[in-house]
C-alpha positions as CSV (number, residue, x, y, z in Angstrom):
1,X,-32.7,6.6,86.6
2,X,-33.4,3.5,88.4
3,X,-32.3,1.0,85.7
4,X,-29.0,2.7,85.6
5,X,-28.4,2.4,89.3
6,X,-29.5,-1.0,89.4
7,X,-27.1,-2.1,86.7
8,X,-24.1,-0.2,88.5
9,X,-24.7,-2.2,91.5
10,X,-24.4,-5.4,89.6
11,X,-27.9,-6.4,89.3
12,X,-29.1,-7.7,85.9
13,X,-32.9,-7.2,86.7
14,X,-35.2,-5.5,88.8
15,X,-36.5,-8.5,90.3
16,X,-33.1,-9.7,91.6
17,X,-32.5,-6.2,92.9
18,X,-35.7,-6.0,95.1
19,X,-35.3,-9.9,96.1
20,X,-31.7,-8.9,97.5
21,X,-33.0,-5.7,99.4
22,X,-36.2,-7.7,101.0
23,X,-33.9,-10.4,102.0
24,X,-31.4,-8.0,103.6
25,X,-34.3,-6.2,105.4
26,X,-35.5,-9.6,106.9
27,X,-32.1,-10.6,107.9
28,X,-31.7,-7.2,109.7
29,X,-35.0,-7.5,111.3
30,X,-34.1,-11.2,112.5
31,X,-30.9,-9.7,113.8
32,X,-32.7,-6.8,116.0
33,X,-35.6,-8.9,117.2
34,X,-33.6,-12.1,118.0
35,X,-36.1,-14.2,116.2
36,X,-33.4,-16.7,115.3
37,X,-31.0,-18.3,117.7
38,X,-27.9,-18.9,115.4
39,X,-26.2,-17.1,112.6
40,X,-23.2,-15.9,111.2
41,X,-21.3,-12.5,110.5
42,X,-18.5,-10.3,110.9
43,X,-17.6,-7.4,113.3
44,X,-15.4,-4.9,111.6
45,X,-13.3,-2.5,113.5
46,X,-11.3,0.6,112.5
47,X,-9.1,1.8,115.2
48,X,-6.2,4.3,116.1
49,X,-3.2,2.1,116.7
50,X,-1.5,4.4,118.7
51,X,-4.1,4.1,121.5
52,X,-2.2,2.4,124.4
53,X,-3.3,-1.3,124.6
54,X,-5.7,-1.3,122.0
55,X,-4.7,-4.4,120.5
56,X,-4.3,-6.1,124.0
57,X,-7.8,-5.1,124.8
58,X,-9.3,-6.3,121.8
59,X,-7.5,-9.7,121.9
60,X,-8.6,-10.3,125.8
61,X,-12.2,-9.5,124.9
62,X,-12.1,-11.8,121.9
63,X,-10.5,-14.7,124.1
64,X,-13.8,-14.4,126.2
65,X,-15.9,-15.1,122.9
66,X,-13.7,-17.7,121.4
67,X,-16.8,-20.3,121.1
68,X,-18.2,-17.9,118.5
69,X,-15.3,-16.8,116.7
70,X,-14.1,-18.6,113.6
71,X,-11.2,-16.4,112.6
72,X,-10.0,-12.8,112.5
73,X,-7.7,-10.6,110.5
74,X,-5.7,-7.6,111.3
75,X,-4.2,-5.2,108.8
76,X,-2.4,-1.7,109.2
77,X,-4.0,0.6,106.8
78,X,-1.6,3.4,107.5
79,X,0.6,4.7,110.1
80,X,-2.3,5.4,112.4
81,X,-5.2,3.1,111.5
82,X,-5.9,-0.6,111.6
83,X,-8.7,-2.5,110.4
84,X,-9.8,-5.8,112.1
85,X,-12.4,-8.2,110.9
86,X,-13.5,-10.9,113.4
87,X,-15.5,-13.9,111.7
88,X,-18.4,-15.2,113.8
89,X,-20.7,-18.2,113.8
90,X,-23.0,-19.2,116.6
91,X,-25.6,-17.7,118.9
92,X,-26.7,-14.4,118.2
93,X,-26.9,-12.9,121.8
94,X,-23.1,-13.6,122.3
95,X,-22.4,-11.8,118.9
96,X,-24.5,-8.8,120.2
97,X,-22.3,-9.0,123.4
98,X,-19.1,-9.0,121.7
99,X,-19.9,-6.1,119.6
100,X,-21.1,-4.0,122.5
101,X,-17.8,-5.0,124.5
102,X,-15.6,-4.1,121.7
103,X,-17.4,-0.8,121.2
104,X,-16.6,0.4,124.5
105,X,-13.0,0.5,123.9
106,X,-11.3,3.8,123.7
107,X,-9.7,4.5,120.0
108,X,-12.4,2.6,118.2
109,X,-13.4,5.2,115.2
110,X,-15.6,2.7,113.7
111,X,-17.5,-0.5,114.3
112,X,-20.1,-2.4,112.0
113,X,-21.6,-5.7,112.5
114,X,-22.7,-7.5,109.4
115,X,-25.0,-10.5,110.0
116,X,-26.6,-13.3,108.0
117,X,-29.2,-15.8,108.8
118,X,-28.7,-19.3,108.5
119,X,-32.3,-20.0,107.5
């Protein structure tokens, strides 16, 4: 069973699968404990585009964090939903504050932060 699942996810051998899982665990630990000062990552937002001023609120918040935002994308998924991805590089503390500020907005259905360590 393990070999089947491993090959379905694209790993050629068990060692590579374990190495990737361990690296992901360490990076997540660094993010939570703030052991490293800088990093890179993304914030993915799914939100209801009918909520009044959601786009404006998101943009205003992002302007406050322009020092860590490298780029952002926005797509319309359907008549009700938008997906926005914000690409970040810089101080972890600022990334956390940005994610927290965005998550407080009414209309956000889902927010996910993905972080990678630069070390």
